[in-house]
Each structure stands twice: as structure tokens, then as C-alpha cells.
N, C-alpha and C positions, 0 to 999 in steps of 0.2 A: 809667503811670497804671493803678492795678488797676480791673479792671471789675466792679463789684459787681452792677450788673442781671443779671448770672448767677443772683444768690439770690433768686428771685423767684416760688417755687414750695413748695409744702406737700409732704412725701414720707410718703406713704400707701401701704402694700401695696406698696413696690417701685416705686411711681410718681410721679414729680413732676407734680405737677397743682396747679391754682387752688383756692385754698379756696371753699366755698359762702356765706360772708357775704357780704353787698353791701357791707361795708365794706374800704377798702383803707387798708394800714397804711404810711406813710413812716417808712423807717430814715434817722434824722438823726445826720449827724456831731456831737457835743457840742462840738467844737472850734470848728468854723466853720459851723454849721447847714445844713451842704450835705446835700441829700438823696441817699443812698447807692442805695438801692433801693426798689422799692416792693412789697406783697405783699397778695395777697386774703387776706383773713385766713379761720380756718377758724370753722364753726360747731358746734353741738351734732351734728349728723347726720355730720361729719366727725370727730368726736371719736370716736362709735360705731364708724363705719367703719373708724377706725385700730385701734380695742380689736379687734374682730371679725377683722381681717385677723391682728393678733399672735396672737388665739387658734387662728385656722386654721393656722398655721405653725409653733406652738410647737413640738408634738408631735414633728415630724419633726426639728426641731432640737433637743430633747433627747434625743432617742435616735439621734443621731447621735455615732459615735467621737468619745470625747473628745480625741484626736489631730486630728481634723478641725476642733471648736471652737477647739481651742488655734491650730492653723494660721491661722485667721480674725484672732485676737487677735495673732499674731506679724505677720502681713501688715499688719495696721495699724498697728501698731507701727514696722515700717520705712517704711511710706505716711507716717507721722507726722514721721518724720526728713526726707524728702523734701520735705514740704509746711511744714515748721515757718515757714520766712521768710513763705510766704503767710498763715499763721495770724497771725503778727504783724503785719502789714499790716492785717488784719482788725481785730485786736482794736484797735488805735492808733487806727484810723478808726470803728471802731464802739463803742466802749466809752470811749474817752477814755484810753486806758492809754497811760503813757508805755512809752516804747522797752524800758526796764529791766524795768518790770512783764510787759510783753507776753513777753519772753524768757525770764523765768521761769516764765511760764505755760504756755508752749510747749515748754520743755524738761522741765519736769514731766511731761507727757502719754506720753513714752515709757516711763517707769520705770511708771507706772499701767498702760499697757497690757502690760507685761513681767508685771508682777504678776498682771494677770487672766489670762494666758495659762498662769498655775500652776493656777488653780482646777479646770479638768476633770478633773485628777490627784489633786485632793484630796478630792473628793467619794467618801468611801470607805463602803464597807460593812463594818460589822464585827458579829462573832457573840459573841453572849453566852450564859453558862450559865443554866439555868432549875432552879427547884425542883421543876417536874415531870418525873417519868421520862419520856426519851425524847424530850424536846421541844429545840430551839435557837432561840434568839431572835435574829434577824436585825434590824440598824437601818441603815434606808437614807438616805443623803442626797439630797435631791430638789428640784427647783425648784419654787417658787410655783405658777409657770403663766404668768401676765402681771404685768407690773409696770408701773404708774402712776410717771413721775418728772417732779417740778417743779423746776426751777432758776433761778436769780438771774442777775443782770446784772453783779456786781462781779466776779468770776473767772468769766465764763459758760461757758469750754470747758472748764475742769477741774473747774469744780463739777458740769457736766453729764456729763462722761467718769467721774469717780470711782464714779458710781451705774449708768451706762448700761454700762460696760466689765465689772464683775463680775456684773449682772445676765444678761449675755449668756452670759456665759464659762460660767455656771453651767446655762445650757439655758433660760432664760426668754424669752418673746417682751416687747418693750418698746414703750411709748408714752411719748415725751419732749414733753413742754410747756415750751419754754424763755421766758426773759421776753423780752416782745417788744420790747423796746429792742437787745437783743442776738441777734436769732433768726437771724443768721448764724454767727456764734462761737458761740453756745449750743445750736445744733440744728442747721442747715442743712450746715455744714461736718462736722458728726461723721456726718451721715448720708450723705454723699458720699465719706469717708474709709471706712465700713463696707462700703457698695455697692462701692468700689473694691475692698476686701478680700476681698470673695466671699462676704460674707454673705447667705443665702437671701432671697429677696423676702418681704416682710411681716413679719419677724422683729421688725424694727427701723421704727419709725415716728416723725414729727415732725409735730407738729400747734401753729401759731401762732393764738391766739386771745385775744381779750380778754375778762375775767372778766364785764364789763358785758352780753356778750352768750351768754355759754358758761353761766355760773353756775358750780354746783358739779357740773356734770354728769364733768367728768373725775375727780372723786374717789368719784361716787354710782355711777357705772356698773359692772354687777354684775360684769364681766369681770376687773379687775385685784385680786388678792386680796393685793398690798401695795402701799402707797403711799409712796415716799420724797419728800420735800421738804426742801428748804435754803432757808430765807428769813427773815423777821421771824418772832418771836415770836407776836404778835397773829395774823397768819395761821396759823402753824402750831397754834395754840390751837383755830383754827376748822376745820380739818383733822381734827385731832383727834377734836372731838366728832361731825363725820361718819363719820369710820373707827370711831368706839365705836359709833355707831348702826348701823352696817352689818357690823360685827364683822370689818373688814378690818384685817390688821397694817400697823402705820405705822412708820416710820424718820425721825425727825425731827433737822436739824442747824440749829438756829434762832439768834437773835442772841447777842451777846458785850458786856460791859461789861468789858474784861479789866484786871486792875490789873498793873503794873508796879514791883515793890517794890525799893528800893535802901534796903539794910541799914547800918550804921555802919560796917562794916569792907570794904565795896564798892571797887572799883578804878573812882572817879568818873569818867575819861576814857573807860573802857571801857563801862559803864553808858549814859554819853549817846551814843555812836556808836550803840549798839543801840537806845537808846529813840528816836532820830530817826529811825531806818528802821522801826521798827517802829508808830511813831506817824503817819508820812506817807506810807508805802509808798501808792501808788495813791489818794493824796488822804485817807487815810484810810477809804476805804469797803471795808473788808475786816472780816468778822465776828471775826478774830482781832485787828485793831488795837489797840493801846494807847490806852485810855482814861483811865484815871487813873495818874498817876506819882505813887508814895508814898515820900517820902524822909525818912529820919532828919534831926530838925531838926540836929544837928551837921554834917550834908554837906549840909544845904538849898540855902544861899546859892550855893555854890560848885558844886553841881547846876546851879541856874539859870543862873548866869552862863554855863558851858560850854554847855549845852543851848542856849541862845539865841544864843550865837556861831556854831554849826553851823547853826540852822535859817534863820540870815538867808542863808545860803550856798546854799540851795537855790534852785535854778533853778524859776521859774515859767512856764509858756507852752505851746508848740506840743509836744504829745506826740510827734509823728514826731523831734523834734530828740534826739540820743541823749544828751545832758547836762542833759535837763529831767528832774526827779524830780517835779515836782506839775502835772498836767493839769487839765483841767476835771472838775467835778462829774458825774454821769451826767444830771442835768436840771434845769430851771432851777428846781423847787419846793425843791430842796434850801438854796440860799443863802439865803433869807430865813428859813427855818424854824432854821438853825445860829446867824444873827446874832442871833435873838432869844433864843436861850437864851445866848448870849456877854452880851448886853445884860442880861439877868437876872442873870447872874453877878455882873457888875460893879456891879450897884446893891446887891446883898448883900455888897459889899466884897472881892471877888478883885480883885488887882493885875494890870492889863494890861503884862505884860511885853513883849510884841510883836505889834501890831495890823496885820492885812493888810487889804489892799484887797478889795473885791467888786465884780465887772464880769462881764457875761454870765453864763456858766455858772461862772466862776472864782472860789474863795475862796483867797487868799494865807495862809501860814499864821498863826495865831494861838497864843499860849502865854499861858494864865492862870495865877497862882500864887494861892497861899493859899485854894485851893480848899476847903471842908468837903464831907465826903462826903453831907450831906443835903441839897446844893443838888439842883436839878433838873438842873444840868449834869453833875453827877457821877453821876446814875443813870440816864443817858439814854445808850443807843447811838447816839453821834453822826455817824458814816459821814461824815466830814469832817477837815480837817488843822485840826485843833484840838488841843492838847496841855494837860491840868488837871493840876495838880501840887498834890499833897497833903502838908503837913508831919507829922510824927508824933514824937513824945517817946520811943516804944521799940519795940521788935521786936514785943512782945504788940498793941500798937495797931496796927500796920502789918498784922498778921495779921486783926486786927478789923476792921477798916475794908475789906481785901482781900475779906472773907466777906460784909461787909453790903450786899449787893446781890443782885438776884434773878435774876441770870445766875451761869454757871458753866462758862463755854467754855475759855480759854485765861487763862495766867498766866505770870508770871516773877518770877524772884528773882535779885538780883546781890548775891552776897557774897563776902569776900575769904577764905572757906575752903569748898569744896566741898560737904562734909558738912554744915555748917552752913546751906548755902542748899538741900541734900536734905531736911534736917528740918523748914525752914520750909515746903520744897513740900510736903512731907506734910500739912500742916496747913491748906493753901489748898483751897477746897472748889469745884475746877475739874476737868473730864475731863483736861487738860492743863497741865501747869506746866513750865518751862524755866527753867534754873539757868545764871546767867551767859550767859544771850542774850535775845532778844525774843520776844514772842508770837506771831509769825507763822511757824509752821512747818509742814509737811505732810509726811510720807512714805509711801508705798504699802503699806509692811509693817508699819506701826505703827498701834494703834487711835487714829483719830482722831472725837472726838465730846464732846459737853458734858455738865453736870448741871444738875439746878434747870431755870431758863426757858430754858436754851440747848438743851433737847432730850435724845433719847435712842436710843440704837443708835449702831454705830462703823462706820467705813469703814475698810479695810486690812486687810490680811493675814487670819489666820484669823478676825478678827472681823468682817470684810466678809464673807468666805464665809458666817458663820453668818447676815448678816442677809440674804441673799438666796438663802439654800436654806431647806427645811423640814426635818425628820426622819420617818420612816416605820418603825414596828416592824411586821415579819413574822412571826410564829412559825412555827415547823414542827415538827408533831408527828410525829417519825420511827416511832414505836413507837406501839401502839394504847392510847389512855388507857383507864384505869379509873376508871368513875363510880359513885357510890354510888346506884345504883338500876337 
């Protein structure tokens, strides 16, 4: 039996300490309601202390030889391989992740850390000519200084790591605030990983606090020059307003309402397989989950029949069992919220193809057909195991409906012709489009991010390097310059 009580401290200045808040937080298993651990929460003073510690240690970390910074990332990657099974157990118990989903998350970590290990060697200095005689222009790639990172509960480890690793690798100090519901997998496990990998004390800090007590101090504090936030669009807008007021740089990966288009020439069986995975992985609690399945009318009833057959076979229950595909939702508030949307859709004329049962924190799969794009259920990021299927008369209508939404994160197109699918993909207003695949994809060397209300900025590869660094122009006048006076 895994001992979760180990994870009961904040991580500030390289020390494992109690938070200063009078409030103790209970970390509860969403499957069985068991208390895993309790933690004394951080208050505003703890957040200020974490930022000051990051600031004090950052300069020495930045000036360290790039090989040394890369070695820390490489060591963390090696430790991640050794501790993957431990992380999987934590994710299952803390976030309700099925073993399938938790394994995907744990295995992705190694490649993300290996990609980050390249960054210290890619912070190049370039030299450019000048129209001024005797001058050379040098452009340096520099860290911001200190970065504040806020991460969510759905893919807690990966969505923290993908910001923390590049920020550290490029020489920044970091303060991470994970979601309280997943503070172990989203924060403290990561702190222990980097501590054991040899990261100097103070460079990385983890604070767990509730917004009711800490307010906006995590964003407003003068030390961080960049805030990286992954979460809801509503919260992202609030953070953007604060960062605008304080002229801080901001990196946002927000919500999604992701379309999955099935064209007339698509292989329906393959499209169904992909759609089931993309709609129901982690109970649909993924920003990239399929929200709207848009199917050409000539293939519509065929798709619905095959889709329902596969969804009925998905096992719902204990996420620790290897064949379970759908586990509990992250908290009790999610179930009545989603049921209300489903009831509203049915009252407006949607066909209920599959009606799941709701109990405790579980919601069995729902399938709704004949959904219209103007319905609330079609315009809402559901974050639940609910599939909405919309019929269209033509390819043009499919593209129009896909774009008729405020979000623009991920999307997918199924076509019998790859290039036909690519042409349609080019017309979809989203940061990521996948041809003949589902919408849930992430690779560490590829730009990940959205458009419109899904945020701005990119993780991954050279694009991620650019987010966590800034450029400095230093001109050098090698020969005396003549001035007109």
C-alpha cells in the first residue's frame, strides 16, 4: 500500500515545510473518498517567500555552465523512468486517472525532460551587421528571471512539467502553484524529482494555497516576470487583466471545444475508434477532448450505430483496474452541472442514443445525436464523458460549424484522402488539427497551443524555448564613431 502521508509539506527554498495558513487541506481519492494526505496550506507570506528564494538563487543558476543545467534535466529524466510506476499509482489515487491514462502521462514525462535538456545549448548568441561603421550587433537569448506557473488537475504532472522543465532549463527560477486537488502529482512529486536530480536549493518552489486566502498575490507579486497558466478561459481572462496592469509577460493554454469532423469519404470504422478514445479518455476531462462530432449526413446513422456499439463496451469503475477506461470525475460538483446540460439538450430535441447512470462522482457515458451548434451543450467545454454528434449536409457546413465557436485549441478531420483532409484542416481555426486521428495529441518537439479563447503562446521545441526566454540586443562600437557635433 502506497504511503501518501509522506506528501504533507510545502517546498520553499529547498526545504520541506508547513504552510503558514491556519487551514489544513485534505487530499481525497475521488474514487472512494479516502483521505490520502493532509497539508497545511500556504498563505500570502509563503508565496512571497517562495518568490524571494527563487529570485535569490536564479542568478547563480543562470550563470551555471549549460552542460550542468542540461545534466540536471537528464538526471531528472532518468529518475522519471525509475519512478514511473510510483507516479502512476499517485495519479490513479489522487486524480481518478485510469491506469491507461496515468501510464500515458507518466511515459510522456521522459520525452519532455529530454527535450528540455536541449534548451541550454540552444540559447545562442547571434551577431548581426550594422549600418553604423565599426559597430557589431549581438543578440543574446536570456531567461526572464523568475517564472510563476499555475497548473490544473486533469493532467496534473504533465501540465506542470511542460512549463517547469523548459523554464528551469533556460535558467529561470520557478514558483509552481498546482491545483490543490492534485498537489502531489501536480507539484510535490515534481519537487522531489528535481531535488534528487541535483537542482540547487531555491531555484524551484512549490506552494499549495486556496484562492479564497491568497487572492491574486501569486500573479501580482513583483518578482515573476512571466506567468504561465493552464486552465479555464474564464480564469485566464482574469489573469490576463492583472498581467496587463502590471506589464508582465503571459503564456496561456486555456479551454477547448474541439470539433471532430467526419467527411463523406472517411473510413467510418477508423473514425469511430478514434472518436471513442478522444471523447472518453480520462472521462473527457481534457482540454483537447472531442466535444463536437460533426458527421456528413450520408454517413451519419452508420457512424452513430458503430460509435454507440463501442462506447457501450467501455468499462466504468475502479481506475486502478487495468481494463477500466472511465473512472470518477475530479469532484462532486461536476456531475450535476453536466446532467443539467444534458437535460437542456434533450428538451431542445436531441436524441439520447446512450444514457449513462450518475452515482457518487461517476458519470457513465452519454451519447447525444441531432445536436445543433447553437445549443448550450455544443458551445460549452463539457469536461465529462458526453459525446455530442451533429449532422451536416456538406463539407462547407462542417467547416463552418467547427469554426462557429469561441475556442480554437485542438481539432481533427477524418477523410479517405490525406491531402483532402489537410486542405480541410488548413481552414479550421485552431492551433492544432489532426488528420485521420483524434484530438488528444501532444509531442515535446512540436508547438502546442491554441487560438481565440483557447489562449496564446506555445509549448514544445523552439517555440517553447521562445516562451521562456527573452532577447537582449547589445551593440559593440569597435571603432570610434563620428557624431555630427
